[in-house]
N, C-alpha and C positions, 0 to 999 in steps of 0.2 A: 771467918778465917780461923784456922787452927795453927797454933805454934807448937812444934815438937820440942820437948824438953830433954830428949835422949837422942842417941844416934840410931835407934831402932824404933821409930814411932809406929803406932798401930791404931787403926780405926775400925770398929766393928759395925757392920750394917746388917740388920735383920730384915728379911722379906717375910712379913707376917700375914698380909691380907691378899697376896697374889702369888701365883706360881708361874713365873716367867719362863719362856722357852729358851731365852738366852740372856746374858748380862753384858751390857756395855757400860763401862765407867769412863767418864770424862773427868780427868784430874788436872788441875792447874796447881803447880807448886814451884817453889823456889828452893834450890839446894845450894849449900855452901861448897859442894864439890861433886865430881862425877861419881856415880854409883848406880844401883839398880833399884827400881820400884818392884815390889812383888805383891801380887794379890792372891790370897788363899781363898778357896771356896770348898763347900761341902757338896757331896753327891749322894745319890741313893745308896751307893755301895760303900761310901767312905764318909763317916760322920765326923771324924777327926781331921784337923788340918795337917797336911803334909806336903812335901816338895812335889810329889806327883800330881797333886791337885792345886796347882798354883800357876800363875802367869807372870813372867818377868819381862820387864821392859827397861832399857837403859835410860838414865837421866843424866843430864850434864850440869855443870856449874851454872848457876843463874836460874832464870825463869824457864819452866818447862810446861808444855801443853800436851798431855798424854791422852790417848784413847786406848783403853784396855778392854779386850773382848774375851769372855769365857766361852769357848767353843766345845767343851766337853759334852758329848751326847747324853751323859748321865746327870748333868746339871738340869734343874736344881734338885736340892734335897727335898723330895716330895713327902718324906715322913715327918718333917718338922712343921708343927702347927702350934701357934699360940704359946710359945715359950716352953713346950714340952715335946718329948719324943713320942711318936706312935709307931706301931708296926705297919699301919696301913699305908699304901702308896698314895 
């Protein structure tokens, strides 16, 4: 269980040993009010996180059971290997 200490919590996940063709996250959370969850991801053409490379889903006050899928055809970031950038795809 993770407890957020701010109103903008973040959790970073690294995919180091595999290169998946898609990403599906199952997130269970409790929220003090209605808002949105936003998942940012990298692609082969966008190494930095930005709004264009994110998925939003609404959350409501109380318990939430979310499934978030990244469907971008350029996911995953194939140039990222073992904590460093490479130019190779």
